[in-house]
N, C-alpha and C positions, 0 to 999 in steps of 0.2 A: 162585744168589743174586745179586741186583742190586747193582751197584757204584754208590755215590752220590758226587756231587761237590758241594761247597759253596763258593761264591765270594762276593766283595764287588764291588759296582759303585759308582762315584761319578762324578758329572758335574763334579766340581771346584767345587762351590758355594762362593762366597766365604765363608770362615769367620770366626769371631770368637775372639779370645783369651779366656781365662777371666775377665778383668775386663770383658768386653763390648766391648772395642775391636775394630772391624772390621779384618780383615787386608787387605793389598793382594793383588792377583792373584799377585804373586811369592811372598809369604808363604804364600798358600793352596797354591800348587804345591809349595813346600818341605814344608808340612804333609802333603800327600797322599803325598809320597815317604816321609816318616816313618811314615805309617800303613801303607804297603806293607811297610816293614821290620818293623813290629809284627806285621802279619798273617803275614809269612813266619816270624818267630820262633815264632808260636803255631800254625803248621801249617795255616792256611787254604789251600785248594787253588788259588785263583785270585783275582786282582784285575783288574778290567776298567774302563777309563775311557771316558766318553762324549765325543763330539765335539760342541761347541756353539760358537756364534758370537754370544753374548749377554752383556750386561753382568754378569749374576748368576753366570756360570760362568767359571772361569779356564782351562779346558782346551779350546783350539781345535786343538791339535796333539798328540793323544794319544801318538804314537810317540816324541816328544821326551821326554815325561815317563816313558814306559815305558823309554826308554834309561837315564835316571837310576836308575830302579828296578832295571834289569838289573845295573847296576854295584854295587848295594848290597844285593842279596838273593841267596839261594842256592837256594831250592826252589820258591817260589810261581810259578805260571804267570801270565804277563803278557798282557793282552788288551785289546780294545776292546769298547765296548757303547754305541753302535755306531760303525763307520766308515761315513760316508755316501758310499757308492760312487758313487751317481748324480751327485754334484757333484764328483767327483774323477777323476783319471786312473788307471785300473787299473794301468798300467805303473809309475807313480810309487809307487802304493800297494804294489805288489809289491816294488819296490826298497827302500822304507822297511822293510817287514816282513822281507825277506830280510836286511837289515842288522841289524835287531833280533833276528832268529833267531840270527845269529852271536854277537851280544853276550850274549844270554841262554842260549846253549848249547841252543837248541831249546825253551826254556820260553815259547812264545808261542801265542796264539790270536787270530785276527781274527774279529770278528762283523760281518757285512755287513748293511746295511739301507738303506732309502730315506730314513730320518730322519723322526721325528715333528715335529721342528722344521725349517722350510724356509728359514731365513735363508741357508744356504750356497748355494742355487740362484742367486738374483740376485747374491750376493756374488762368485761365480766365473763368472758369465755364462751360466747355464743357465736355460731356460724351464720354469716349473712345468707348462705344458701338456704337456710331455714326461715328466712324473713317472714313469710306468710304463715308457715306452719306453727312457728313459735307463738305468734299472736293469737291464732285461732285456738290453740290448746289452752293458752293462758287466760283468754277471755272466758272460756268455758269454766275454768277453775274459779275465776273471779265471780261468775254468776252463782256458782255453788256456795262460795263464801258469803255472798249477799243474803243467803237464807238465814244466817246468824244462828246456826244450830249444828249439832254433831253430824259429821258426814264422813263418807269414805270416798277415796279417789285413787285411780290408777292412771299414771301419766307416762308419756313417752319422753317428752322434753322436761317434764316436771316430776317431782317426787310422788311416790305413792303413799297414801294415808289411809289409816284404818280407824274408824269410829273416833274421829278427831274433832276437838272443839278449839276454836281459835279465840284468843283473848287479847284485849278486853272485849267482852260482849257488849252489844248495844242493847238499848231497851227493847222490849218485845214489840215487833212490828217495824222497828227502825231499820233503815238501810243507808248506805253511803250514796248520796246522789251522784249518779254517774252519767257522763256525757262521752260520746265518741267523736274524736277529731278525724276529719276527712280532708285529704289534700287534693282529691281529684280522681278517685278511683271508684268506678261503679260498684265494684265488689264490696267496698267499704260501706257504701250506702245500703246495699242489701243486707250486709252483716248488722248494721245498726237497727234496721227494721226487724230482723229476725230476733235480736236480743232485746227489743223494746227499749232502745236507747235514743235519746235526743242527739242531734248532730250539730257540730260547729264546723263550718268549712273554712279552712285557711286560704284566704285569697291574698296572695303576696305579689301578684303581677297580672296585667292584662285587664280587659273589661270584665267587671264583676258579673254582668249578665250572661257571660259564657257558661256560668254555673247553673243557669236555669234548668237545663236538662237533668241535672242531678236532683234538683228540688222536685221536678216532675216525676223522676224515677222513684224517689222516696215516697211520694204520694201514691203512685201506682202500685209499688210493692206493698205498701201498708194495706191498700184495698184488697190486693190479691191474697195476702196472708191473713186478712180479717183482723187487722190491728188498727187501733186508733192512731192517727199521725201525731207525733210528739213535736215539741217546739224545734225550730230550725234556727241556727244562728251563723254568724260569720265573724272572723277577726281579720284586721288589716292594720297596716302601719299608718301612723299619723303624727302630725305636729300642729298644734293649734296656738297661734300667737296673735296678738292684736294687729300686727302689721303683716299684710300678705307677702310683701317682698322679703321681709325678715324670715318668715316661716319657710319660704322657698330657699332662701340662702342656707338656713340651718339644715333643711332637708337635703339639699344638694351636697352639703358637706358630710353629713353623718349617714344618711340612708345610702347614698352612693358608696361611701367607704365600706359599709357593712356588706352591701350586695356584691361589690367587687371582690371583697375578701372571700365571701362564700363562693363566688363564681370561680375562683381559682380551683377549688376542689371539684366543682360540678361542671366545669367546662363552659361557663357562661362568658360571653364577651363583656368587657367593661361597659358600664352604663354610660350612654351618651346623654347630652343635655336634652336632645329631642325626645329621647325615651322617657327621661325624668319628667319633662313637661307633659307628655302624653299621660303618664301615670297619674299626675295631679289632675289633669283636665277630665280624662275619661276612663282612667284605669283604677288601680288598686290603692293609691296613696291618698290619704285624707290630710292634705297639707294646705294651710291657709288660715283665714280669719275664722272666728266662731260661726259666723253666718254662712260662709262658703262651705265649711265642713258639715254643718248641720244640714244644709240643702242636699249635699251629696250623699250623706248617710241616709236621709229620709228617702231620697230617690231610689237608692239601691236596695234598701230594706223593702220598699214597696214593690219594686220590680221582681225581687227574688222571694217575696212572701216570707220574709224573715221576722222573727219576733225578738231576736237578740243580736246585739252588736257589741263586740269587744274591740277596743282600741289598743293596738300595740304601741306603747309609748317608750321613749328613751332609746330608740333604735340607734345603734352606733355609739352610745354613751351619752353625749350631750352635756351641757353645763347644767348645774343644779337648778338655776332659775328658769331655764328653758323647759326642763322636765316638769317642774312644779307648776309653771304657767300653763302648760298643756293640760295637766290634770285639773287645775282650777277652772280653766275655760271650758273644758269638757263637761265638768260637773255643773257649773253655774250658768252656762250659756248654751252649750251645744245640746245637751240632753233635754232640757226643757223645750228648746226650740224644735227638736226632732219630734218630741211627743206632740207638740202643737201641730206640726206639719202632718203627722200621721193620724192625729185624732184619737190616739189610744190612751190607755190608762198609764 
């Protein structure tokens, strides 16, 4: 029987109080910590935070926020979605996550990626021309660091190290649970298999089943390399309210606003109402009542042979009660119903 995992993701979208007053970045961070506490009480498996360096998002240093969560939660796993390893120092990332590992008593996960947003590259002095090469070298260094012992390293984009030990050390045999984020690149799938990493696919638009070839590629590459396939998951945006029309209204207001804003940088046309309706009916948005969302999650997890689903909540900010109602409905109604539909643990 397959074991399923259900998580929450947030990019720390600048939120709004219920009276419509915009939050400050600090108030948004405090609200995200409260939402992690709510998710912990309700039994959600994981909460993961995105790393962004833009005005509409409050979280640029996920590990700091996760540290606050570690001190005020008991069971929920704390992670990132994603840590942009290409524009960071793997040694410092390891130190930060080893620290978080101790604070959270091992309840951590790091999700590594190249980043769909690229602001961090010039911000920290990296050239986008080296987009692939930076990640490839740094993930190799990350794997070296996972051995949790003294090592030497000679890098091109990274520092050279001789007989170096990184602190704090984890207990013997312990590692930082690591997942690879994939946005739709076959090369990323092959990389995940090569490094023995589970995959989470970011599905932010279009029919989810179009990613089935990537799932099949992962399975084929695992067989060819003689490796056991690891769990596959996906994340997608959602709003779960008791009234379907209200969920659509909120989604149209906030998801459209965020996608249109991102589209200015990426050359996307503004979202039309027809496109939004398509994404709800057959595409990547999980917007509606608990039963509607549960049916759609179960359908796509089954079709894509996924054992993990992460709901991206709070897209575009949203009011506090809308964010918290989505979390509560996801935990108390959607997840149990999806487990029932899939017949898993």
